[in-house]
VOGU-3710 file (C-alpha; in Angstrom, 3 decimals, decimal comma):
1> migvasaqfv> -10,752/2,553/78,043  -11,596/-0,012/75,161  -11,701/0,303/71,399  -10,850/-2,004/68,610  -7,912/-4,165/68,928  -5,869/-2,218/66,540  -6,292/1,118/68,254  -3,260/2,604/69,933  -3,455/5,500/72,615  -1,953/6,602/75,963
11> lrvlpaaaad> -3,638/7,337/79,273  -1,851/10,543/80,760  -2,542/12,112/84,211  -2,313/15,676/83,748  -0,340/17,923/86,508  -2,326/19,430/89,119  -1,187/22,806/88,304  -0,285/24,510/85,226  3,224/25,538/86,494  4,039/21,853/87,311
21> qsmtpsqpsa> 6,432/20,759/84,468  7,199/17,295/86,033  6,785/14,073/84,135  3,071/13,081/84,219  2,416/9,388/84,856  1,335/7,540/81,457  -0,212/4,182/80,806  0,074/2,929/76,933  -2,754/0,812/75,556  -2,208/-2,950/74,691
31> agaaqvvrcg> -4,456/-4,587/72,220  -6,784/-1,614/72,019  -7,334/-1,325/75,807  -5,983/0,205/78,979  -6,790/-0,044/82,751  -5,977/2,600/85,333  -6,657/1,853/88,980  -6,253/4,425/91,841  -7,032/3,916/95,361  -7,069/6,220/98,312
41> lhkaelprla> -5,683/9,758/98,034  -4,400/8,720/94,443  -8,143/8,896/93,355  -7,643/12,510/92,963  -5,637/11,837/89,775  -8,565/10,361/87,924  -10,417/13,571/87,053  -7,082/14,938/85,411  -7,071/11,730/83,242  -6,415/12,537/79,367
51> iemrsprgvl> -6,335/10,324/76,345  -3,648/10,729/73,887  -4,645/8,894/70,293  -1,757/7,573/68,670  -3,954/5,919/65,750  -5,191/8,468/62,984  -8,579/7,842/64,336  -10,700/5,542/66,700  -13,558/5,401/68,888  -13,147/4,360/72,625
61> evvrarsrrp> -15,589/3,291/75,161  -15,036/4,339/78,795  -16,088/2,033/81,600  -15,912/2,921/85,220  -15,782/0,826/88,310  -15,893/1,595/92,132  -15,120/-1,015/94,501  -13,881/-1,662/98,114  -11,863/-4,689/96,865  -9,089/-4,685/94,406
71> vpflteilph> -10,430/-4,634/90,763  -9,591/-7,556/88,578  -7,173/-7,056/85,710  -8,816/-6,205/82,501  -7,091/-9,245/80,805  -8,742/-11,670/83,419  -12,407/-10,275/82,329  -11,332/-10,127/78,479  -8,647/-12,688/77,922  -8,608/-12,065/74,201
81> rdpgpsvplg> -6,989/-8,381/74,977  -4,022/-10,124/76,663  -1,035/-9,254/74,255  1,074/-11,863/75,862  4,468/-11,103/77,503  6,501/-8,015/76,308  10,224/-7,745/75,489  11,841/-5,120/77,757  13,111/-2,045/75,628  16,750/-2,154/74,645
91> rvgprpnasp> 19,210/0,684/74,931  19,345/2,898/71,894  23,136/3,934/72,547  24,875/6,648/70,760  24,454/7,865/67,256  26,135/6,063/64,733  29,029/7,780/63,118  28,461/9,504/59,826  30,286/8,592/56,651  32,589/11,308/54,928
101> vatrsrgfal> 30,766/13,974/53,041  32,354/12,675/49,776  30,511/9,283/50,584  27,381/10,888/51,695  27,217/13,152/48,416  28,120/10,256/46,320  25,168/8,196/47,750  22,612/10,961/47,242  23,782/11,580/43,658  23,377/7,794/42,672
111> dakrrgaeqv> 19,915/7,560/44,757  18,527/10,341/43,078  19,624/9,241/39,549  18,160/5,806/40,389  14,723/7,707/41,066  14,884/9,381/37,919  16,195/12,915/38,633  17,300/14,886/35,317  20,124/16,633/37,041  22,217/16,629/40,102
121> araelgasag> 24,453/19,608/41,066  26,785/20,330/43,986  27,674/23,549/45,831  29,996/24,520/48,640  29,178/26,857/51,446  31,271/28,290/54,236  29,543/28,915/57,552  29,437/32,269/59,046  30,660/33,256/62,279  27,472/32,137/64,308
131> ggarlrlrla> 27,699/28,726/62,319  24,816/29,122/59,707  24,890/29,858/56,115  22,563/31,091/53,177  22,740/30,348/49,404  20,521/31,880/46,717  18,991/29,527/44,153  16,651/29,802/41,237  14,580/26,920/40,946  13,443/25,549/37,348
141> pgchelrvlp> 9,843/24,092/37,068  9,783/20,679/38,463  10,438/18,891/41,702  13,636/19,457/43,743  15,429/17,922/46,528  18,134/19,608/48,669  20,598/17,874/50,952  22,866/19,971/53,093  25,727/17,837/54,509  28,050/19,549/57,165
151> dnpvsdvdae> 31,810/18,806/57,313  31,663/17,715/60,839  29,768/14,490/61,158  28,518/15,066/64,603  26,728/18,416/63,834  23,101/18,745/64,064  21,901/20,841/60,748  18,525/22,478/60,551  17,662/23,999/57,056  14,786/25,932/55,348
161> lwrvpqnell> 14,128/26,884/51,858  12,290/30,198/51,445  10,637/31,787/48,173  11,972/35,203/47,737  11,117/38,305/47,848  7,669/36,812/49,005  9,331/35,497/52,114  7,238/32,209/51,818  8,600/28,922/53,531  8,554/26,155/50,853
171> asdrapstda> 10,295/23,453/53,019  11,817/23,098/56,378  13,832/20,406/58,326  14,314/20,639/61,957  14,867/16,976/62,723  17,861/16,003/64,998  19,931/14,594/62,237  23,571/15,278/60,748  22,228/16,026/57,205  19,182/18,227/56,363
181> sleacvaept> 16,751/17,156/53,570  14,309/19,484/51,681  11,800/18,909/49,071  9,901/21,530/47,013  7,984/21,533/43,799  7,371/24,688/41,514  5,677/25,119/38,212  7,462/28,238/37,315  10,878/29,691/37,642  11,301/30,553/41,290
191> ncelrvgaat> 13,774/32,701/43,077  14,594/31,004/46,674  17,125/31,204/49,385  18,375/28,152/51,401  19,070/29,270/55,109  21,076/26,812/57,095  20,732/27,115/60,870  23,591/27,278/63,232  25,487/23,735/63,335  27,925/22,949/66,102
201> harnftvmha> 31,481/22,831/64,857  30,675/22,938/61,425  32,845/25,181/59,014  31,715/24,261/55,531  28,629/22,945/54,188  28,072/20,612/50,968  24,576/21,196/49,183  23,519/18,682/46,936  20,705/19,468/44,701  18,556/17,120/42,654
211> hwplprgila> 15,957/18,214/39,931  12,874/16,189/38,412  11,011/17,719/35,575  7,057/18,134/35,888  5,759/15,258/33,888  3,139/15,866/31,096  0,369/14,600/33,345  0,685/17,689/35,289  -1,372/19,796/32,968  -0,514/23,355/32,185
221> nwgatargrl> -4,065/24,653/32,316  -4,212/23,901/36,061  -2,060/26,839/36,705  1,288/27,391/38,681  0,078/26,959/42,074  -2,074/23,792/41,370  0,651/22,294/39,381  3,396/22,806/42,077  1,227/21,575/44,801  -0,013/18,439/43,049
231> aatltptglp> 3,470/17,551/41,996  4,685/18,070/45,527  1,800/15,596/46,629  3,088/12,982/44,091  6,774/13,404/45,077  9,531/12,138/42,722  8,483/8,606/43,429  4,996/9,330/41,839  5,961/11,545/39,101  6,718/8,953/36,617
241> laqeppvdqa> 3,338/7,481/36,792  1,565/10,925/35,864  3,439/10,923/32,408  0,238/10,764/30,385  -2,926/13,107/30,896  -5,200/12,267/33,704  -8,139/10,011/33,104  -10,404/12,055/35,411  -10,131/15,447/37,258  -12,238/17,561/39,596
251> llpsgvsvlg> -12,208/20,488/41,687  -13,580/19,711/45,313  -14,684/22,136/48,047  -13,595/21,576/51,862  -15,388/18,541/53,196  -16,605/15,176/52,183  -17,012/14,288/48,566  -18,115/10,942/46,842  -16,586/10,586/43,404  -17,765/8,060/40,736
261> vgvapgrcyl> -14,966/7,329/38,343  -15,000/5,308/35,172  -12,175/2,848/35,142  -11,185/-0,538/33,438  -11,390/-3,793/35,435  -7,790/-5,120/35,977  -6,150/-1,695/35,435  -4,336/0,105/38,246  -4,727/3,810/38,949  -2,976/6,537/40,981
271> aavapvrgrg> -5,349/9,261/42,595  -3,944/12,544/44,284  -5,746/15,252/45,876  -3,864/18,857/46,758  -5,099/22,234/47,815  -4,848/24,639/44,938  -6,585/27,614/46,867  -6,030/28,301/50,608  -4,003/26,316/52,934  -5,297/22,495/53,319
281> agvalsttta> -5,658/21,135/57,050  -5,577/17,505/55,666  -6,664/15,022/53,048  -7,846/11,588/53,212  -8,901/9,255/50,465  -10,295/5,718/50,407  -11,871/3,124/47,873  -12,876/-0,438/48,067  -12,424/-2,923/45,373  -12,424/-6,703/45,066
291> fgrhqnqsgp> -8,766/-6,677/46,056  -9,527/-5,047/49,487  -9,905/-1,518/50,945  -7,304/1,052/49,981  -6,744/4,335/52,153  -4,339/6,783/52,604  -3,983/10,357/54,065  -1,883/13,284/54,183  0,987/13,887/56,653  1,200/16,725/59,370
301> dglgatlgfc> 1,636/19,246/56,708  -1,601/18,748/55,201  -0,697/19,465/51,737  -2,186/16,448/50,019  -2,339/12,732/49,696  -2,312/10,013/46,988  -3,916/6,746/46,660  -2,949/3,760/44,332  -5,592/0,916/43,748  -6,388/-1,684/40,967
311> asdvtaridv> -9,919/-1,459/39,639  -12,221/-4,634/39,756  -15,344/-2,934/37,951  -16,082/-0,479/35,440  -16,625/2,208/38,161  -14,817/3,154/41,296  -16,037/5,100/44,017  -13,575/7,181/45,850  -14,428/9,041/49,034  -12,516/12,122/49,747
321> eargagstfl> -12,209/14,098/52,933  -10,554/17,393/52,489  -10,202/19,890/55,390  -9,363/23,650/55,115  -11,133/26,753/55,747  -12,046/28,462/52,430  -9,889/25,966/50,539  -10,414/24,433/47,141  -8,935/21,012/46,366  -7,845/19,418/42,828
331> famwaaggtg> -8,475/15,846/42,380  -6,719/13,952/39,480  -6,217/10,230/38,536  -3,788/8,566/36,037  -3,726/5,182/34,847  -0,688/3,216/36,192  -0,366/-0,347/34,614  -2,559/-3,406/35,087  -2,808/-6,555/37,264  -3,236/-8,883/34,369
341> lq> -6,576/-9,914/35,586  -9,687/-9,052/33,568
//
């Protein structure tokens, strides 16, 4: 299997029976290529060969060869695909010890203030008999970040933030980590419930709550849903860049759209796309300037994506690919400083 040198994928041999849960053999790619050789009875594995792409996208060419003699290594035929010697993987070791709750909560507060948080609050929760906890919150308009810290540093905490009484999931963290982190943006006062999953040996939780207000560039006439989702796409890091009204905005259908936006050479911009009707399945943006090609895409949640670039002409072409059955997307772009080059 051969693709571009930057492509990353894994070749896996699927089990012969669906009930077979044993580990399947795998072969990772190197320099965009991978080779699998099977002889004798092991040839029966080849029809069960599957490709697992690790790159966001890619095109692979499949070359098959049959020979009575040993097949040469791919790197002998294509020497430029030889990545060279590899360093063996080291041992990860045990999870490092977490700092005391007071140290972690103080670090969260300082970091949130550094990133422009308007307010940081703290609450204490006692764990139930099952090890979980619940906390009712009323979120003000803006972006919110919650950090759940257990008193036991070896606990694995999972948490979810639900809008009530609609019972709509706003954020979830089920990663295997000591602390749980949740982010959500709303454009109107919203009643929520924080639900903390059972944590081993944890008797109390400290909940840190940071709040960023919605910037002026998140226009009121977009409506509460659009304002909240676009702010969530920007995240607190990008909110300060949207203090002024957008220089361009548009509603986009699901599919591929090409936008021509008037810009000033040497000026930098921040573009964002988020679903405002329905649930998006993914968003990708790209543009090409004299400074190079710029592209970005949404994460697994598919909520939206942002793109920063500096203009080199009076018009910028922005390609948007937005996916989601029956969904409508909002595009907005803000000026964000300059390069000093005219």
